[in-house]
VOVOZA-302216 format. One record per residue (C-alpha): residue number from 0; x negated, y negated, z. Coordinates in steps of 0.2 Angstrom, whole numbers, plus 2048, in hexadecimal, padded with zeros to 3 digits. Each point is the difference from the previous one (the first is absolute). Layout:
N
+-----+------+-------+-----+
:  nr : east : north :  up :
+-----+------+-------+-----+
: NUM :    X :     Y :   Z :
...
+-----+------+-------+-----+
This chain:
415
+-----+------+-------+-----+
:  nr : east : north :  up :
+-----+------+-------+-----+
:   0 :  800 :   800 : 800 :
:   1 :  7F9 :   7EF : 7FB :
:   2 :  7F9 :   7F4 : 80E :
:   3 :  805 :   7ED : 800 :
:   4 :  7F6 :   7F3 : 808 :
:   5 :  80B :   7F2 : 808 :
:   6 :  7FF :   7EF : 808 :
:   7 :  80E :   7F7 : 809 :
:   8 :  808 :   7F9 : 80F :
:   9 :  807 :   80A : 80E :
:  10 :  812 :   7FA : 802 :
:  11 :  801 :   805 : 813 :
:  12 :  7EF :   7F8 : 805 :
:  13 :  7FE :   7F3 : 7F3 :
:  14 :  7EE :   806 : 7FD :
:  15 :  7F6 :   804 : 7F1 :
:  16 :  800 :   813 : 7FC :
:  17 :  7F6 :   80A : 7F4 :
:  18 :  7FE :   812 : 7FC :
:  19 :  804 :   80F : 7F4 :
:  20 :  810 :   80A : 7FE :
:  21 :  804 :   810 : 7F6 :
:  22 :  80E :   7FE : 7F4 :
:  23 :  806 :   808 : 7EF :
:  24 :  7FF :   7EF : 7F8 :
:  25 :  7FF :   7ED : 803 :
:  26 :  813 :   7FF : 803 :
:  27 :  800 :   80D : 80D :
:  28 :  7F1 :   7F8 : 809 :
:  29 :  809 :   7EF : 800 :
:  30 :  810 :   809 : 807 :
:  31 :  7F6 :   809 : 80E :
:  32 :  7F7 :   7EF : 805 :
:  33 :  811 :   7F7 : 801 :
:  34 :  806 :   80E : 80B :
:  35 :  7F1 :   7FC : 80C :
:  36 :  806 :   7ED : 7FF :
:  37 :  7F0 :   7FB : 7F7 :
:  38 :  801 :   7F1 : 7F5 :
:  39 :  7F5 :   805 : 7F1 :
:  40 :  7F4 :   7F3 : 7F9 :
:  41 :  7F5 :   80D : 7F6 :
:  42 :  803 :   812 : 7FA :
:  43 :  7F4 :   809 : 7F5 :
:  44 :  7FB :   812 : 7FB :
:  45 :  7F1 :   805 : 80A :
:  46 :  7F0 :   800 : 7F6 :
:  47 :  7FB :   810 : 7F8 :
:  48 :  812 :   806 : 7FD :
:  49 :  809 :   801 : 7F0 :
:  50 :  811 :   7F8 : 800 :
:  51 :  80D :   80E : 7FF :
:  52 :  810 :   7FF : 7F7 :
:  53 :  810 :   7FE : 80A :
:  54 :  808 :   810 : 802 :
:  55 :  80F :   7FC : 80B :
:  56 :  810 :   805 : 7F9 :
:  57 :  806 :   7EE : 7FD :
:  58 :  7F1 :   7FA : 7F6 :
:  59 :  7FE :   80F : 7F5 :
:  60 :  813 :   800 : 7FC :
:  61 :  800 :   7EE : 7FA :
:  62 :  7F3 :   801 : 7F2 :
:  63 :  80B :   7FE : 7F1 :
:  64 :  80D :   7F4 : 807 :
:  65 :  7F7 :   7EF : 7FF :
:  66 :  802 :   7F2 : 80C :
:  67 :  80E :   7FB : 80C :
:  68 :  805 :   7EE : 7FC :
:  69 :  801 :   7F4 : 80F :
:  70 :  812 :   7FC : 7FA :
:  71 :  805 :   812 : 802 :
:  72 :  7F8 :   800 : 812 :
:  73 :  80A :   7F1 : 804 :
:  74 :  810 :   808 : 7F9 :
:  75 :  7FD :   810 : 80A :
:  76 :  7FD :   7F6 : 810 :
:  77 :  810 :   7F5 : 7FD :
:  78 :  80B :   810 : 7FE :
:  79 :  7F8 :   808 : 810 :
:  80 :  803 :   7F0 : 80A :
:  81 :  812 :   7FF : 7FA :
:  82 :  804 :   812 : 805 :
:  83 :  7F7 :   7FE : 811 :
:  84 :  809 :   7F0 : 804 :
:  85 :  811 :   809 : 7FB :
:  86 :  7FD :   80B : 80F :
:  87 :  7F9 :   810 : 7F8 :
:  88 :  7F2 :   80A : 808 :
:  89 :  7EF :   7FD : 7F9 :
:  90 :  7FF :   812 : 7F9 :
:  91 :  811 :   7FF : 7F7 :
:  92 :  7FC :   7EE : 7FA :
:  93 :  7EF :   806 : 7F9 :
:  94 :  809 :   80F : 7F7 :
:  95 :  80D :   7F5 : 7F8 :
:  96 :  7F3 :   7F4 : 7FA :
:  97 :  7F5 :   80E : 7F9 :
:  98 :  80F :   806 : 7F6 :
:  99 :  801 :   7EF : 7F8 :
: 100 :  7ED :   7FE : 7FC :
: 101 :  7FD :   802 : 7ED :
: 102 :  7EC :   7FF : 800 :
: 103 :  7FA :   811 : 801 :
: 104 :  7F0 :   7FC : 80A :
: 105 :  80A :   7F6 : 80C :
: 106 :  80D :   80E : 801 :
: 107 :  7F2 :   80D : 805 :
: 108 :  7F9 :   7F4 : 80D :
: 109 :  811 :   7FD : 807 :
: 110 :  803 :   813 : 801 :
: 111 :  7EF :   802 : 809 :
: 112 :  805 :   7F3 : 80C :
: 113 :  811 :   809 : 803 :
: 114 :  7F6 :   811 : 803 :
: 115 :  7F4 :   7F7 : 80C :
: 116 :  80E :   7F8 : 80A :
: 117 :  80A :   810 : 802 :
: 118 :  7EF :   808 : 806 :
: 119 :  800 :   7F4 : 80F :
: 120 :  7F4 :   7F2 : 7F9 :
: 121 :  807 :   7EE : 804 :
: 122 :  806 :   7F5 : 7F2 :
: 123 :  7F1 :   7F4 : 7FF :
: 124 :  7F4 :   80F : 801 :
: 125 :  809 :   808 : 7F1 :
: 126 :  7FE :   7F0 : 7F6 :
: 127 :  7EE :   7FE : 806 :
: 128 :  7FB :   810 : 7F7 :
: 129 :  803 :   7F7 : 7EF :
: 130 :  7F5 :   7F0 : 802 :
: 131 :  7FF :   7FD : 7ED :
: 132 :  813 :   7FE : 7FF :
: 133 :  804 :   7F9 : 811 :
: 134 :  7F3 :   7F4 : 806 :
: 135 :  7FB :   7FB : 812 :
: 136 :  80E :   7F2 : 800 :
: 137 :  80D :   80D : 7FC :
: 138 :  7FA :   80D : 80D :
: 139 :  7FE :   7F3 : 80E :
: 140 :  812 :   7F9 : 7FD :
: 141 :  807 :   811 : 801 :
: 142 :  7F6 :   804 : 80F :
: 143 :  806 :   7F0 : 809 :
: 144 :  812 :   804 : 7FB :
: 145 :  7FE :   811 : 808 :
: 146 :  7F8 :   7FA : 810 :
: 147 :  80D :   7F2 : 802 :
: 148 :  80F :   80B : 7FB :
: 149 :  805 :   7F2 : 7F3 :
: 150 :  7FB :   809 : 7F0 :
: 151 :  80D :   7F8 : 7F6 :
: 152 :  7FA :   7EF : 805 :
: 153 :  7EE :   804 : 7FB :
: 154 :  805 :   808 : 7F0 :
: 155 :  80A :   7F0 : 7FB :
: 156 :  7F0 :   7F6 : 804 :
: 157 :  7F6 :   80D : 7F5 :
: 158 :  80C :   7FE : 7F2 :
: 159 :  7FE :   7ED : 801 :
: 160 :  7ED :   802 : 800 :
: 161 :  800 :   80B : 7F1 :
: 162 :  80D :   7F5 : 7F6 :
: 163 :  7F6 :   7F0 : 804 :
: 164 :  7F0 :   809 : 7FA :
: 165 :  808 :   806 : 7F0 :
: 166 :  807 :   7EE : 7FD :
: 167 :  7EF :   7F8 : 802 :
: 168 :  7F8 :   80D : 7F5 :
: 169 :  80D :   7FE : 7F3 :
: 170 :  7FE :   7ED : 800 :
: 171 :  7ED :   801 : 7FE :
: 172 :  802 :   80B : 7F1 :
: 173 :  80D :   7F5 : 7F8 :
: 174 :  7F5 :   7F0 : 803 :
: 175 :  7F1 :   809 : 7F9 :
: 176 :  809 :   808 : 7F2 :
: 177 :  808 :   7F1 : 7F8 :
: 178 :  7EF :   7F7 : 7FC :
: 179 :  7F8 :   811 : 7FA :
: 180 :  80F :   802 : 7F4 :
: 181 :  7FE :   7EE : 7F9 :
: 182 :  7ED :   802 : 7FE :
: 183 :  803 :   810 : 7F7 :
: 184 :  80C :   7F7 : 7F4 :
: 185 :  7F4 :   7F2 : 7FD :
: 186 :  7F2 :   80C : 7FC :
: 187 :  80B :   80A : 7F5 :
: 188 :  806 :   7F1 : 7F6 :
: 189 :  7EF :   7F9 : 7FF :
: 190 :  7F8 :   810 : 7FA :
: 191 :  80E :   803 : 7F3 :
: 192 :  7FD :   7EE : 7F9 :
: 193 :  7EE :   803 : 7FF :
: 194 :  802 :   811 : 7F7 :
: 195 :  80F :   7FC : 7F4 :
: 196 :  802 :   7ED : 7FE :
: 197 :  7EE :   7F9 : 800 :
: 198 :  7FB :   80C : 7F1 :
: 199 :  80E :   7F8 : 7F6 :
: 200 :  7F9 :   7EF : 802 :
: 201 :  7EE :   806 : 7FD :
: 202 :  806 :   807 : 7EF :
: 203 :  808 :   7EF : 7FC :
: 204 :  7F1 :   7F6 : 804 :
: 205 :  7F4 :   80B : 7F7 :
: 206 :  80A :   7FE : 7F0 :
: 207 :  800 :   7ED : 802 :
: 208 :  7EE :   7FF : 804 :
: 209 :  804 :   7F5 : 80F :
: 210 :  7F3 :   7FA : 80C :
: 211 :  805 :   807 : 811 :
: 212 :  7FE :   7F6 : 811 :
: 213 :  7F7 :   808 : 80E :
: 214 :  810 :   805 : 80B :
: 215 :  807 :   809 : 7F1 :
: 216 :  7EF :   809 : 7FD :
: 217 :  800 :   806 : 812 :
: 218 :  812 :   807 : 7FF :
: 219 :  7FB :   809 : 7F0 :
: 220 :  7F1 :   807 : 808 :
: 221 :  80A :   806 : 80F :
: 222 :  80D :   808 : 7F4 :
: 223 :  7F2 :   809 : 7F6 :
: 224 :  7F9 :   806 : 811 :
: 225 :  810 :   807 : 806 :
: 226 :  805 :   808 : 7EF :
: 227 :  7EF :   809 : 7FF :
: 228 :  7F8 :   80B : 80E :
: 229 :  801 :   7F1 : 80C :
: 230 :  812 :   803 : 805 :
: 231 :  7FC :   812 : 804 :
: 232 :  7F0 :   7FB : 809 :
: 233 :  80A :   7F3 : 80B :
: 234 :  80E :   80D : 804 :
: 235 :  7F3 :   80D : 805 :
: 236 :  7F6 :   7F3 : 80B :
: 237 :  810 :   7FB : 809 :
: 238 :  804 :   812 : 803 :
: 239 :  7EF :   803 : 807 :
: 240 :  800 :   7F1 : 80B :
: 241 :  811 :   805 : 807 :
: 242 :  7FA :   812 : 803 :
: 243 :  7F0 :   7FA : 809 :
: 244 :  80A :   7F4 : 80A :
: 245 :  80B :   80E : 806 :
: 246 :  7F1 :   80B : 804 :
: 247 :  7F7 :   7F2 : 80A :
: 248 :  810 :   7FC : 809 :
: 249 :  801 :   812 : 807 :
: 250 :  7ED :   803 : 802 :
: 251 :  7F7 :   7F0 : 804 :
: 252 :  806 :   7F7 : 811 :
: 253 :  7F6 :   7F1 : 7FC :
: 254 :  808 :   7FE : 7EF :
: 255 :  811 :   802 : 807 :
: 256 :  7FD :   7F4 : 80E :
: 257 :  7FA :   7F3 : 7F3 :
: 258 :  80F :   803 : 7F5 :
: 259 :  80C :   7FF : 80E :
: 260 :  7F9 :   7EF : 805 :
: 261 :  802 :   7FA : 7EE :
: 262 :  812 :   806 : 800 :
: 263 :  804 :   7F6 : 810 :
: 264 :  7F9 :   7F0 : 7F9 :
: 265 :  809 :   801 : 7EF :
: 266 :  80C :   7F1 : 7FE :
: 267 :  812 :   805 : 805 :
: 268 :  7FE :   812 : 7FF :
: 269 :  7F3 :   801 : 80E :
: 270 :  80D :   7F6 : 80B :
: 271 :  80D :   80D : 7FB :
: 272 :  7F5 :   80E : 807 :
: 273 :  7FB :   7F7 : 810 :
: 274 :  812 :   7FB : 804 :
: 275 :  807 :   812 : 7FD :
: 276 :  7F2 :   808 : 80A :
: 277 :  802 :   7F5 : 80F :
: 278 :  813 :   802 : 7FF :
: 279 :  7FD :   813 : 800 :
: 280 :  7F4 :   800 : 80E :
: 281 :  80B :   7F5 : 80B :
: 282 :  80F :   80C : 7FC :
: 283 :  7F6 :   80F : 805 :
: 284 :  7FA :   7F8 : 810 :
: 285 :  812 :   7FB : 805 :
: 286 :  807 :   811 : 7FE :
: 287 :  7F2 :   80A : 808 :
: 288 :  800 :   7F4 : 80F :
: 289 :  812 :   804 : 803 :
: 290 :  7FC :   813 : 7FE :
: 291 :  7F3 :   7FE : 80E :
: 292 :  7F1 :   804 : 7F5 :
: 293 :  7EE :   7FC : 806 :
: 294 :  7FA :   7EF : 7FA :
: 295 :  7F0 :   808 : 7F9 :
: 296 :  80A :   80D : 7F7 :
: 297 :  80C :   7F3 : 7F9 :
: 298 :  7F1 :   7F7 : 7F8 :
: 299 :  7F9 :   810 : 7F9 :
: 300 :  811 :   804 : 7F8 :
: 301 :  801 :   7EE : 7F9 :
: 302 :  7EF :   803 : 7F8 :
: 303 :  807 :   80F : 7F7 :
: 304 :  80E :   7F6 : 7F9 :
: 305 :  7F5 :   7F6 : 7F4 :
: 306 :  7F3 :   806 : 7F3 :
: 307 :  7F7 :   7EF : 800 :
: 308 :  7EF :   802 : 808 :
: 309 :  7FF :   7EE : 806 :
: 310 :  810 :   802 : 80B :
: 311 :  7FA :   811 : 805 :
: 312 :  7EF :   7F9 : 806 :
: 313 :  809 :   7F1 : 809 :
: 314 :  80C :   80C : 809 :
: 315 :  7F2 :   80B : 805 :
: 316 :  7F7 :   7F1 : 808 :
: 317 :  810 :   7FB : 809 :
: 318 :  801 :   811 : 807 :
: 319 :  7EE :   800 : 807 :
: 320 :  803 :   7EF : 808 :
: 321 :  811 :   805 : 807 :
: 322 :  7F7 :   810 : 807 :
: 323 :  7F3 :   7F5 : 808 :
: 324 :  80D :   7F6 : 809 :
: 325 :  803 :   7F1 : 7F5 :
: 326 :  811 :   7F9 : 7FD :
: 327 :  809 :   805 : 7F0 :
: 328 :  802 :   7EE : 7FB :
: 329 :  7EE :   7FC : 802 :
: 330 :  7FB :   810 : 7F7 :
: 331 :  80A :   7FB : 7F1 :
: 332 :  7FB :   7EE : 800 :
: 333 :  7EE :   806 : 7FC :
: 334 :  806 :   808 : 7F0 :
: 335 :  802 :   7F3 : 7F2 :
: 336 :  80A :   80C : 7F5 :
: 337 :  80F :   7FE : 80C :
: 338 :  809 :   7EF : 7FF :
: 339 :  7FE :   7F5 : 80F :
: 340 :  813 :   800 : 803 :
: 341 :  7FF :   813 : 803 :
: 342 :  7F4 :   7FF : 80F :
: 343 :  809 :   7F0 : 807 :
: 344 :  810 :   80A : 800 :
: 345 :  7F8 :   80F : 808 :
: 346 :  7F9 :   7F4 : 80E :
: 347 :  812 :   7FA : 803 :
: 348 :  806 :   812 : 802 :
: 349 :  7F1 :   803 : 80C :
: 350 :  805 :   7F1 : 80B :
: 351 :  813 :   805 : 800 :
: 352 :  7FD :   812 : 803 :
: 353 :  80B :   805 : 7F1 :
: 354 :  7F4 :   806 : 7F2 :
: 355 :  80D :   80B : 7F8 :
: 356 :  80C :   7F2 : 7FC :
: 357 :  7F2 :   7F5 : 7FB :
: 358 :  7F9 :   80D : 7F4 :
: 359 :  812 :   801 : 7F9 :
: 360 :  800 :   7ED : 7FE :
: 361 :  7EF :   800 : 7F7 :
: 362 :  806 :   80E : 7F4 :
: 363 :  80F :   7F7 : 7FC :
: 364 :  7F6 :   7EF : 7FD :
: 365 :  7F4 :   808 : 7F5 :
: 366 :  80D :   80A : 7F6 :
: 367 :  808 :   7EF : 7FC :
: 368 :  7EF :   7F9 : 7FB :
: 369 :  7FD :   80F : 7F5 :
: 370 :  812 :   7FE : 7F8 :
: 371 :  7FC :   7EE : 7FD :
: 372 :  7EF :   803 : 7F8 :
: 373 :  808 :   80E : 7F4 :
: 374 :  80E :   7F4 : 7FB :
: 375 :  7F3 :   7F2 : 7FD :
: 376 :  7F6 :   80C : 7F5 :
: 377 :  80F :   806 : 7F6 :
: 378 :  805 :   7ED : 7FD :
: 379 :  7EF :   7FB : 7FB :
: 380 :  7FA :   80E : 7F5 :
: 381 :  80D :   7FF : 7F3 :
: 382 :  7FC :   7EE : 7FA :
: 383 :  7ED :   803 : 802 :
: 384 :  802 :   810 : 7F5 :
: 385 :  80A :   7F7 : 7F3 :
: 386 :  7F3 :   7F2 : 7FF :
: 387 :  7F2 :   80D : 800 :
: 388 :  807 :   80B : 7F2 :
: 389 :  806 :   7F1 : 7F6 :
: 390 :  7EE :   7F8 : 802 :
: 391 :  7F8 :   80F : 7F9 :
: 392 :  80B :   802 : 7F1 :
: 393 :  800 :   7EE : 7FD :
: 394 :  7ED :   7FF : 800 :
: 395 :  7FF :   80F : 7F4 :
: 396 :  80D :   7F7 : 7F4 :
: 397 :  7F7 :   7F0 : 801 :
: 398 :  7EF :   808 : 7FC :
: 399 :  807 :   809 : 7F1 :
: 400 :  80A :   7F2 : 7F9 :
: 401 :  7F2 :   7F3 : 802 :
: 402 :  7F8 :   803 : 7EF :
: 403 :  811 :   7FD : 7F8 :
: 404 :  802 :   7F0 : 809 :
: 405 :  7EE :   7FA : 7FC :
: 406 :  803 :   804 : 7EE :
: 407 :  811 :   7F7 : 800 :
: 408 :  7F7 :   7F1 : 808 :
: 409 :  7F2 :   800 : 7F4 :
: 410 :  80C :   801 : 7F1 :
: 411 :  80A :   7F1 : 807 :
: 412 :  7F1 :   7F6 : 802 :
: 413 :  7FA :   803 : 7EE :
: 414 :  811 :   7FB : 7F9 :
+-----+------+-------+-----+
C-alpha cells in the first residue's frame, strides 16, 4: 500500500503536524487525515514510490462517464434540501433524489453514498469519501447540519452557495465570451478581405500600371503573405503558443504566478476576477463560521475555492499570521490583492463580535460590485468593438481605394 507524506494543522491542538500515512490513493489519505481532524496543507506520495491507480469501486466505475457539472451538483443538492425540509428522513430523501439523477457518474456516487449510509457511516462521512465531487465546503456544511440537528437549514445555505458560485462563473464566462466572439469576427472579416478582396484590386492596378502608395503596398504584402505559406505558418505558431502556454500553466509555478498577476492587472477583466474571488471568499467564510468550522480550516477551504496563485499565496500568508496570533483584519490588510474595504469590514466584525453577519455583508457588497463591473463591461464593449472592427475595415478600404483617388485627383488637376 502506498505511503503519503503530509503536513498540516491539528484541529484539536492548533499545532503543526507532519508525518506519513498508508492509503490506497491520495483521496483515501485525505479522508483518513480529515477523520483525525488534521487540516491538510501538503499531501504528497512518499519518495521512491510509484503512484498507484485508484482501485476503489467508485473511481474505477466512473472511467467512461465524464465530468459532473457544477449545475448538476447544485440541482442534486436543491432536490435533497427540498425533500429534507418536507420532513422526509435523510435516507428516504437521498433515495428519492438518486432516482431523479440523470448523470450516470453522479448516480453511481449517490448509490455509493446510500450504501455507506445504510452501513452506519454518518452523512458527512459518506460525502467526504468523494472529495472530487463534493468539496470541503460541501462536507463541512453537511457536518454542521448533522451536529446542530438543522440539516435542512444548512442544506438551504449550501444550495445558496452553489447557486451563487454558478452565477458568478456564468457571468465571468459571458463577460469574457462576448469580446472573444467580436475579436474572432474582426479577424475573420479582415482575413477574408485580405484573401478575396485585396487580390481583385491588385489585378485592377496591375492592368492600369498605377503607382501604388506605401499603405496599399503594405496591405498587398500582408495579403500575399497570408495567401502563401504565411497564413499556415501563423496558424501553426498560434497553436504552438497556446499549447506551450497550457503546458507551462500546469507545470511551471513561476510562469503561472506571473500570468495570474498579469490577469489581475488587466483593465476591467482583472477587476471582474478580483471582485468575484473576494465575494466567493467572504461567502465561504460566512457560511463556515456559522457551521462552527475552525478559522484556519476556513482559510484553507477558501484557498481551494480559487485557482489564481496570487490569491492562494495571499490566503496562505493570512493563515500563517492568524495562526501566530494576529487579528484577521490585520492579516488581510497586509495583502494588497484584497481591497481595503474587505479588511476594514472584517475589523468591524471583530469589534462587534459578529463576524458571520459581517462576512455575509461583505459577500453581498462585493457581489453587487461584481454585477456592476460586468454590466459596465457589457455596456462598453459593444461600441468599442464596433469602432474597432469598423476602423480595421475602413483602414483596409482606404488603403485599397487610395490609388484610385490619387489617379482621380491627378486627372482633375491636368484638365
